[in-house]
DRENDO-1510 file (C-alpha; in Angstrom, 1 decimal, always signed):
<recs>
REC; n; res; u; v; w
REC; 1; UNK; +96.4; +163.6; +48.2 .
REC; 2; UNK; +92.8; +162.6; +47.7 .
REC; 3; UNK; +92.3; +162.8; +51.4 .
REC; 4; UNK; +93.1; +166.6; +51.3 .
REC; 5; UNK; +90.6; +167.0; +48.5 .
REC; 6; UNK; +87.9; +165.3; +50.5 .
REC; 7; UNK; +88.6; +167.5; +53.5 .
REC; 8; UNK; +88.5; +170.6; +51.3 .
REC; 9; UNK; +85.2; +169.6; +49.8 .
REC; 10; UNK; +83.9; +168.9; +53.3 .
REC; 11; UNK; +84.9; +172.3; +54.5 .
REC; 12; UNK; +83.1; +174.0; +51.5 .
REC; 13; UNK; +80.0; +171.9; +52.3 .
REC; 14; UNK; +80.1; +172.9; +55.9 .
REC; 15; UNK; +80.5; +176.5; +55.0 .
REC; 16; UNK; +77.3; +176.5; +53.0 .
REC; 17; UNK; +75.5; +174.4; +55.6 .
REC; 18; UNK; +76.5; +176.7; +58.4 .
REC; 19; UNK; +75.4; +180.0; +56.8 .
REC; 20; UNK; +73.2; +182.1; +59.1 .
REC; 21; UNK; +69.5; +181.3; +58.5 .
REC; 22; UNK; +68.8; +184.8; +57.2 .
REC; 23; UNK; +71.8; +185.2; +54.9 .
REC; 24; UNK; +71.2; +186.1; +51.3 .
REC; 25; UNK; +74.1; +186.0; +48.9 .
REC; 26; UNK; +74.6; +186.0; +45.2 .
REC; 27; UNK; +77.1; +183.3; +43.9 .
REC; 28; UNK; +76.7; +184.2; +40.3 .
REC; 29; UNK; +73.9; +185.0; +37.8 .
REC; 30; UNK; +72.0; +181.8; +38.4 .
REC; 31; UNK; +73.1; +180.7; +41.9 .
REC; 32; UNK; +72.1; +182.3; +45.2 .
REC; 33; UNK; +72.3; +181.4; +48.9 .
REC; 34; UNK; +68.9; +182.0; +50.6 .
REC; 35; UNK; +68.4; +181.1; +54.2 .
REC; 36; UNK; +71.3; +178.8; +54.3 .
REC; 37; UNK; +70.4; +176.9; +51.1 .
REC; 38; UNK; +72.4; +177.2; +47.8 .
REC; 39; UNK; +69.8; +177.5; +45.1 .
REC; 40; UNK; +70.3; +177.0; +41.4 .
REC; 41; UNK; +67.6; +179.1; +39.7 .
REC; 42; UNK; +65.3; +176.7; +37.9 .
REC; 43; UNK; +65.7; +176.5; +34.1 .
REC; 44; UNK; +67.7; +179.7; +34.0 .
REC; 45; UNK; +70.7; +180.1; +31.7 .
REC; 46; UNK; +72.8; +183.1; +32.8 .
REC; 47; UNK; +76.1; +184.1; +31.2 .
REC; 48; UNK; +79.1; +182.4; +32.7 .
REC; 49; UNK; +81.4; +184.9; +34.4 .
REC; 50; UNK; +83.9; +182.4; +35.7 .
REC; 51; UNK; +84.7; +180.8; +32.3 .
REC; 52; UNK; +83.4; +183.2; +29.7 .
REC; 53; UNK; +83.8; +182.3; +26.0 .
REC; 54; UNK; +84.2; +186.0; +25.0 .
REC; 55; UNK; +84.3; +189.5; +26.5 .
REC; 56; UNK; +80.6; +190.0; +25.8 .
REC; 57; UNK; +79.7; +187.0; +27.9 .
REC; 58; UNK; +81.9; +188.2; +30.8 .
REC; 59; UNK; +80.2; +191.7; +30.6 .
REC; 60; UNK; +76.8; +190.1; +30.5 .
REC; 61; UNK; +77.6; +187.9; +33.5 .
REC; 62; UNK; +78.7; +190.9; +35.5 .
REC; 63; UNK; +75.4; +192.7; +34.7 .
REC; 64; UNK; +73.3; +189.6; +35.5 .
REC; 65; UNK; +75.0; +189.1; +38.8 .
REC; 66; UNK; +74.8; +192.8; +39.8 .
REC; 67; UNK; +71.1; +192.9; +38.9 .
REC; 68; UNK; +70.3; +189.7; +40.8 .
REC; 69; UNK; +72.1; +191.1; +43.8 .
REC; 70; UNK; +70.2; +194.3; +43.5 .
REC; 71; UNK; +66.8; +192.5; +43.3 .
REC; 72; UNK; +67.6; +190.5; +46.4 .
REC; 73; UNK; +69.1; +193.2; +48.5 .
REC; 74; UNK; +66.3; +195.7; +47.7 .
REC; 75; UNK; +63.6; +193.2; +48.6 .
REC; 76; UNK; +61.8; +193.2; +51.9 .
REC; 77; UNK; +60.9; +189.6; +51.5 .
REC; 78; UNK; +63.0; +186.9; +49.8 .
REC; 79; UNK; +61.7; +183.4; +49.6 .
REC; 80; UNK; +62.7; +180.2; +47.9 .
REC; 81; UNK; +60.8; +177.1; +46.8 .
REC; 82; UNK; +62.5; +173.9; +45.7 .
REC; 83; UNK; +61.3; +172.3; +42.5 .
REC; 84; UNK; +60.9; +168.9; +43.9 .
REC; 85; UNK; +64.0; +167.7; +42.1 .
REC; 86; UNK; +66.5; +166.1; +44.4 .
REC; 87; UNK; +69.1; +168.5; +45.9 .
REC; 88; UNK; +72.6; +167.9; +44.7 .
REC; 89; UNK; +75.5; +167.1; +47.1 .
REC; 90; UNK; +76.4; +170.0; +49.4 .
REC; 91; UNK; +72.9; +171.5; +49.6 .
REC; 92; UNK; +72.8; +172.8; +46.0 .
REC; 93; UNK; +69.0; +172.7; +45.2 .
REC; 94; UNK; +67.1; +173.5; +42.0 .
REC; 95; UNK; +64.4; +176.1; +42.9 .
REC; 96; UNK; +62.6; +179.3; +42.5 .
REC; 97; UNK; +63.5; +182.5; +44.3 .
REC; 98; UNK; +61.2; +185.4; +44.7 .
REC; 99; UNK; +61.9; +189.0; +45.8 .
REC; 100; UNK; +58.8; +190.7; +47.1 .
REC; 101; UNK; +56.7; +188.1; +45.3 .
REC; 102; UNK; +58.4; +188.5; +41.9 .
REC; 103; UNK; +60.4; +185.5; +40.5 .
REC; 104; UNK; +63.9; +186.8; +40.1 .
REC; 105; UNK; +64.6; +184.4; +37.2 .
REC; 106; UNK; +61.7; +185.7; +35.2 .
REC; 107; UNK; +62.9; +189.3; +35.9 .
REC; 108; UNK; +66.4; +188.5; +34.6 .
REC; 109; UNK; +64.9; +186.8; +31.5 .
REC; 110; UNK; +62.5; +189.8; +30.8 .
REC; 111; UNK; +65.4; +192.2; +31.1 .
REC; 112; UNK; +67.6; +190.2; +28.7 .
REC; 113; UNK; +70.1; +189.3; +31.4 .
REC; 114; UNK; +69.4; +185.6; +31.3 .
REC; 115; UNK; +67.7; +183.1; +29.0 .
REC; 116; UNK; +65.3; +180.3; +29.6 .
REC; 117; UNK; +67.4; +177.3; +30.5 .
REC; 118; UNK; +67.2; +174.1; +28.5 .
REC; 119; UNK; +66.4; +170.9; +30.3 .
REC; 120; UNK; +69.1; +168.4; +29.3 .
REC; 121; UNK; +68.0; +166.4; +26.3 .
REC; 122; UNK; +65.4; +169.1; +25.4 .
REC; 123; UNK; +66.7; +169.4; +21.9 .
REC; 124; UNK; +67.5; +173.2; +22.1 .
REC; 125; UNK; +71.1; +174.5; +22.4 .
REC; 126; UNK; +71.9; +176.7; +25.3 .
REC; 127; UNK; +71.9; +180.5; +24.7 .
REC; 128; UNK; +75.0; +181.8; +22.9 .
REC; 129; UNK; +76.1; +184.9; +24.9 .
REC; 130; UNK; +78.8; +185.6; +22.4 .
REC; 131; UNK; +76.5; +185.9; +19.4 .
REC; 132; UNK; +75.6; +189.3; +18.1 .
REC; 133; UNK; +72.3; +190.6; +19.5 .
REC; 134; UNK; +69.3; +190.1; +17.2 .
REC; 135; UNK; +68.5; +193.0; +14.9 .
REC; 136; UNK; +65.9; +195.3; +16.4 .
REC; 137; UNK; +62.6; +196.2; +14.8 .
REC; 138; UNK; +63.0; +197.5; +11.3 .
REC; 139; UNK; +63.1; +201.3; +11.3 .
REC; 140; UNK; +60.5; +203.1; +9.3 .
REC; 141; UNK; +61.8; +204.4; +6.1 .
REC; 142; UNK; +62.4; +208.2; +5.9 .
REC; 143; UNK; +59.5; +210.1; +4.5 .
REC; 144; UNK; +60.0; +211.0; +0.8 .
REC; 145; UNK; +61.5; +214.4; +0.1 .
REC; 146; UNK; +58.9; +217.0; -0.9 .
REC; 147; UNK; +58.8; +217.6; -4.6 .
REC; 148; UNK; +60.4; +220.9; -5.4 .
REC; 149; UNK; +59.3; +222.7; -8.6 .
REC; 150; UNK; +62.2; +223.8; -10.7 .
REC; 151; UNK; +63.0; +227.5; -10.5 .
REC; 152; UNK; +62.8; +229.4; -13.8 .
REC; 153; UNK; +65.1; +232.3; -14.5 .
REC; 154; UNK; +62.2; +234.7; -14.3 .
REC; 155; UNK; +61.3; +233.4; -10.8 .
REC; 156; UNK; +64.9; +233.7; -9.6 .
REC; 157; UNK; +65.4; +237.3; -10.9 .
REC; 158; UNK; +64.6; +240.1; -8.5 .
REC; 159; UNK; +61.6; +242.2; -9.4 .
</recs>
């Protein structure tokens, strides 16, 4: 039984390793395949669409994945740079991906589709995609009603 599992894992590893050199694909909101390398976007916390904790997280994950795909597919030039951290088994590397020179992780964060990831042991909890969004800027109070002088019976009577 474990032998079948090893073969299955090996097939998955070969599938990623044998991707065409120019292939670009979105795995989810924080993983992409660029030029045959599976890249985990560095310190990016995107909502989890595979195991969401709530409907809001699933919806947010779908939006993040769609936007990431749009950024990469619309770009004329997509590049990646490894962070220097060792790649995980099966070519999963931590790195930065740019689309026409703009970091796609920074774009997702700026658009509210992802959050800055937390380095393990960093003391901050991961982003809660199920929490209600923070309140927006306080709206300005309505201007006061103009003072209206009371109407006397003489003013109301026709002349």
